[in-house]
Each structure stands twice: as C-alpha cells, then as structure tokens.
Phi, psi and omega in degrees: 000330179296320180300318182291324175298316177294324179293313177304312175302317183289322177294317177296324176293316176303315179299317181296318178302311185297314183298313180298319178296319181292321177299315181297317181298313190284327174295318180294318183295319174298316175299315181297316182299319181287316185287317184216074186295338180291333182267343180291134179094004176253143185289132180298327188279311188248343180086000179277161179298143184281337177111126184297312181300325172300313180290325175300318183287321181206096180293355179275355183296143180238358177226152178292171182292317176302309183290328175297319175295322181285341184284000000 
C-alpha cells in the first residue's frame, strides 16, 4: 500500500509541475501579446509568421514549424 501512495504522490507532483509550466507559458504569451502585439505570432528565430493554426493550438509557441523542426 505504501508504494501506491508514493506513486500517487509522485504523479500528483508531476501533474502540478506540468500545470505550473503551462500557466507560466500562457502568462508569458499574454504578456507578449499585451506589451508588443505587433511582434506576437512571429517566429523568434527566423522572423516569419508562426502560423495561425499553430498559435490557435498553442499561443505560447515562439517559433514557426520549420524552426521548431530544425531545433
């Protein structure tokens, strides 16, 4: 029974870390959109548009698909 408790605790901690990371990424995206809306949606690496569908799926993305693949 102790092993299940520890495993459950580890899973809860991992979930909390993932959620905190997602909140941080989305908070950063909201900040960037508010502070510099003209630059939002452009790839940080190549300067090309990141793609509307990609941003709809995850507004925290900072690179286009091609630059993400190359990284």
